[in-house]
C-alpha positions as a Markdown table, in Angstrom:
| # | Residue | x | y | z |
|---|---|---|---|---|
| 1 | Unk | -117.6 | -19.7 | -20.4 |
| 2 | Unk | -115.1 | -21.3 | -18.1 |
| 3 | Unk | -112.2 | -19.5 | -19.7 |
| 4 | Unk | -113.9 | -16.2 | -19.3 |
| 5 | Unk | -114.5 | -16.9 | -15.6 |
| 6 | Unk | -110.9 | -18.0 | -15.2 |
| 7 | Unk | -109.7 | -14.8 | -16.9 |
| 8 | Unk | -111.8 | -12.6 | -14.5 |
| 9 | Unk | -110.6 | -14.6 | -11.5 |
| 10 | Unk | -106.9 | -14.1 | -12.6 |
| 11 | Unk | -107.5 | -10.4 | -13.1 |
| 12 | Unk | -109.0 | -10.3 | -9.5 |
| 13 | Unk | -105.9 | -12.0 | -8.1 |
| 14 | Unk | -103.6 | -9.5 | -9.8 |
| 15 | Unk | -105.7 | -6.6 | -8.6 |
| 16 | Unk | -105.7 | -8.0 | -5.0 |
| 17 | Unk | -101.9 | -8.2 | -5.1 |
| 18 | Unk | -101.9 | -4.4 | -5.8 |
| 19 | Unk | -104.4 | -3.7 | -3.1 |
| 20 | Unk | -102.3 | -5.8 | -0.6 |
| 21 | Unk | -99.2 | -3.9 | -1.6 |
| 22 | Unk | -100.8 | -0.4 | -1.5 |
| 23 | Unk | -102.7 | -0.9 | 1.8 |
| 24 | Unk | -99.7 | -2.8 | 3.4 |
| 25 | Unk | -102.0 | -5.7 | 4.1 |
| 26 | Unk | -99.7 | -8.7 | 4.7 |
| 27 | Unk | -102.6 | -11.2 | 5.0 |
| 28 | Unk | -104.2 | -10.1 | 1.7 |
| 29 | Unk | -100.8 | -10.3 | 0.0 |
| 30 | Unk | -100.2 | -13.8 | 1.3 |
| 31 | Unk | -103.6 | -14.9 | 0.0 |
| 32 | Unk | -102.7 | -14.2 | -3.6 |
| 33 | Unk | -99.6 | -16.5 | -3.6 |
| 34 | Unk | -99.4 | -20.2 | -3.1 |
| 35 | Unk | -97.5 | -21.0 | 0.1 |
| 36 | Unk | -94.7 | -22.5 | -2.0 |
| 37 | Unk | -94.6 | -19.6 | -4.5 |
| 38 | Unk | -91.3 | -18.2 | -5.7 |
| 39 | Unk | -91.1 | -14.4 | -5.9 |
| 40 | Unk | -88.2 | -12.7 | -7.6 |
| 41 | Unk | -88.3 | -8.9 | -7.9 |
| 42 | Unk | -84.8 | -9.1 | -9.5 |
| 43 | Unk | -82.7 | -9.9 | -6.4 |
| 44 | Unk | -83.3 | -13.6 | -6.3 |
| 45 | Unk | -86.3 | -15.9 | -5.7 |
| 46 | Unk | -87.7 | -16.2 | -2.2 |
| 47 | Unk | -90.9 | -17.6 | -0.6 |
| 48 | Unk | -93.9 | -15.5 | 0.4 |
| 49 | Unk | -93.0 | -16.1 | 4.1 |
| 50 | Unk | -89.6 | -14.5 | 3.4 |
| 51 | Unk | -90.7 | -11.8 | 0.9 |
| 52 | Unk | -93.9 | -10.4 | 2.6 |
| 53 | Unk | -92.3 | -9.2 | 5.9 |
| 54 | Unk | -89.5 | -7.3 | 4.0 |
| 55 | Unk | -92.1 | -5.8 | 1.6 |
| 56 | Unk | -94.2 | -4.6 | 4.5 |
| 57 | Unk | -91.2 | -3.0 | 6.2 |
| 58 | Unk | -90.0 | -1.3 | 3.1 |
| 59 | Unk | -93.4 | -0.2 | 1.9 |
| 60 | Unk | -94.5 | 0.8 | 5.4 |
| 61 | Unk | -91.7 | 3.3 | 5.5 |
| 62 | Unk | -93.2 | 5.1 | 2.5 |
| 63 | Unk | -96.1 | 7.5 | 2.9 |
| 64 | Unk | -98.0 | 5.9 | 0.1 |
| 65 | Unk | -97.8 | 3.7 | -3.0 |
| 66 | Unk | -100.1 | 3.2 | -5.9 |
| 67 | Unk | -99.7 | 0.2 | -8.2 |
| 68 | Unk | -101.6 | 0.4 | -11.4 |
| 69 | Unk | -101.8 | -2.6 | -13.7 |
| 70 | Unk | -102.7 | -2.8 | -17.3 |
| 71 | Unk | -102.4 | -4.8 | -20.5 |
| 72 | Unk | -102.5 | -8.3 | -19.0 |
| 73 | Unk | -101.9 | -11.1 | -21.5 |
| 74 | Unk | -103.0 | -14.5 | -20.2 |
| 75 | Unk | -102.2 | -17.9 | -21.7 |
| 76 | Unk | -103.7 | -21.1 | -20.3 |
| 77 | Unk | -101.7 | -24.3 | -19.9 |
| 78 | Unk | -104.4 | -26.9 | -19.3 |
| 79 | Unk | -107.3 | -26.4 | -16.9 |
| 80 | Unk | -105.4 | -25.4 | -13.8 |
| 81 | Unk | -102.3 | -23.5 | -14.9 |
| 82 | Unk | -101.7 | -20.2 | -16.7 |
| 83 | Unk | -99.0 | -17.6 | -17.5 |
| 84 | Unk | -99.7 | -13.9 | -17.4 |
| 85 | Unk | -97.6 | -10.8 | -18.3 |
| 86 | Unk | -99.0 | -7.6 | -16.8 |
| 87 | Unk | -97.7 | -4.1 | -17.1 |
| 88 | Unk | -97.4 | -2.1 | -13.9 |
| 89 | Unk | -96.7 | 1.6 | -13.2 |
| 90 | Unk | -96.1 | 2.2 | -9.5 |
| 91 | Unk | -95.9 | 5.5 | -7.7 |
| 92 | Unk | -94.0 | 5.7 | -4.3 |
| 93 | Unk | -93.9 | 8.7 | -2.1 |
| 94 | Unk | -90.8 | 8.3 | 0.1 |
| 95 | Unk | -90.0 | 10.5 | 3.1 |
| 96 | Unk | -86.5 | 12.0 | 3.1 |
| 97 | Unk | -84.7 | 14.6 | 5.2 |
| 98 | Unk | -84.7 | 17.1 | 2.4 |
| 99 | Unk | -88.4 | 16.6 | 1.6 |
| 100 | Unk | -90.4 | 13.8 | 0.1 |
| 101 | Unk | -89.2 | 11.9 | -3.0 |
| 102 | Unk | -91.5 | 10.8 | -5.8 |
| 103 | Unk | -90.4 | 7.5 | -7.4 |
| 104 | Unk | -92.4 | 6.2 | -10.3 |
| 105 | Unk | -91.4 | 2.8 | -11.7 |
| 106 | Unk | -92.7 | 1.1 | -14.8 |
| 107 | Unk | -92.3 | -2.6 | -15.3 |
| 108 | Unk | -94.0 | -6.0 | -15.8 |
| 109 | Unk | -95.0 | -8.9 | -13.7 |
| 110 | Unk | -94.4 | -12.3 | -15.3 |
| 111 | Unk | -96.6 | -14.7 | -13.4 |
| 112 | Unk | -97.2 | -18.4 | -13.4 |
| 113 | Unk | -100.6 | -19.0 | -11.8 |
| 114 | Unk | -102.3 | -22.2 | -10.6 |
| 115 | Unk | -105.9 | -23.0 | -9.8 |
| 116 | Unk | -106.2 | -24.8 | -6.5 |
| 117 | Unk | -109.5 | -25.3 | -4.7 |
| 118 | Unk | -111.3 | -23.2 | -7.3 |
| 119 | Unk | -109.0 | -20.2 | -6.7 |
| 120 | Unk | -106.3 | -18.8 | -8.9 |
| 121 | Unk | -103.0 | -17.9 | -7.1 |
| 122 | Unk | -99.6 | -16.8 | -8.1 |
| 123 | Unk | -97.1 | -19.7 | -8.0 |
| 124 | Unk | -94.2 | -17.8 | -9.5 |
| 125 | Unk | -93.6 | -14.1 | -10.0 |
| 126 | Unk | -90.7 | -12.5 | -11.9 |
| 127 | Unk | -90.6 | -8.7 | -12.0 |
| 128 | Unk | -89.0 | -6.9 | -14.9 |
| 129 | Unk | -88.2 | -3.2 | -14.5 |
| 130 | Unk | -88.5 | -1.3 | -17.7 |
| 131 | Unk | -88.0 | 2.3 | -16.6 |
| 132 | Unk | -88.1 | 4.6 | -13.6 |
| 133 | Unk | -88.1 | 8.3 | -12.7 |
| 134 | Unk | -87.5 | 10.0 | -9.4 |
| 135 | Unk | -87.4 | 13.6 | -8.1 |
| 136 | Unk | -88.8 | 15.9 | -5.4 |
| 137 | Unk | -92.4 | 15.1 | -4.8 |
| 138 | Unk | -94.8 | 17.7 | -6.1 |
| 139 | Unk | -98.0 | 16.2 | -4.6 |
| 140 | Unk | -100.4 | 18.6 | -3.0 |
| 141 | Unk | -103.2 | 17.8 | -0.6 |
| 142 | Unk | -104.3 | 21.3 | 0.2 |
| 143 | Unk | -104.7 | 24.6 | -1.5 |
| 144 | Unk | -106.6 | 25.6 | -4.6 |
| 145 | Unk | -108.7 | 22.8 | -6.1 |
| 146 | Unk | -107.5 | 20.4 | -3.4 |
| 147 | Unk | -109.1 | 22.3 | -0.4 |
| 148 | Unk | -112.4 | 20.5 | -0.9 |
| 149 | Unk | -110.9 | 17.0 | -1.0 |
| 150 | Unk | -110.8 | 15.8 | 2.6 |
| 151 | Unk | -110.6 | 12.1 | 2.1 |
| 152 | Unk | -107.0 | 10.8 | 1.5 |
| 153 | Unk | -105.6 | 7.3 | 1.1 |
| 154 | Unk | -103.7 | 5.7 | 3.9 |
| 155 | Unk | -102.2 | 2.4 | 5.0 |
| 156 | Unk | -104.1 | -0.5 | 6.5 |
| 157 | Unk | -107.1 | 0.3 | 8.6 |
| 158 | Unk | -106.4 | 4.1 | 8.2 |
| 159 | Unk | -107.5 | 3.9 | 4.6 |
| 160 | Unk | -111.1 | 5.0 | 4.0 |
| 161 | Unk | -111.7 | 1.8 | 2.0 |
| 162 | Unk | -111.2 | -0.3 | 5.2 |
| 163 | Unk | -114.4 | 1.0 | 6.8 |
| 164 | Unk | -116.2 | 1.2 | 3.5 |
| 165 | Unk | -115.6 | -2.5 | 2.8 |
| 166 | Unk | -116.7 | -3.4 | 6.3 |
| 167 | Unk | -120.0 | -1.5 | 6.1 |
| 168 | Unk | -123.1 | -3.5 | 5.1 |
């Protein structure tokens, strides 16, 4: 039963990372890492204190991102340590002078997690890029079938989920 609970808690940690990235929520993002974590997206390992501000600046310049995680394989190392490999496909809509660019990246997170104070956090993250694709954005928010859809995702408190989570 404990292993099942730990697997669910690790899955929640990984999902909260994606939420923190996509909503540009630096505090939420910091909460999924240990303070002494090492994060290496392929350009060298840095701490959360170094990584998160640059992530927020880069992601904040994008109109939106959506990180989707799947196929997580978890291996426990004792009671308070685990390794996880998680597939990720991330969509980025990037403003550009000639029109928005759609960048889709597929890769994997290789995480070492630790359980401290009854909470699983990422202590080390290595990102592996497997593929990517980019081109002019084709996203539509109006016209045809989209005319009735008035609720659109946003960053931080502008996202409809911010008020939804706050409501009782």
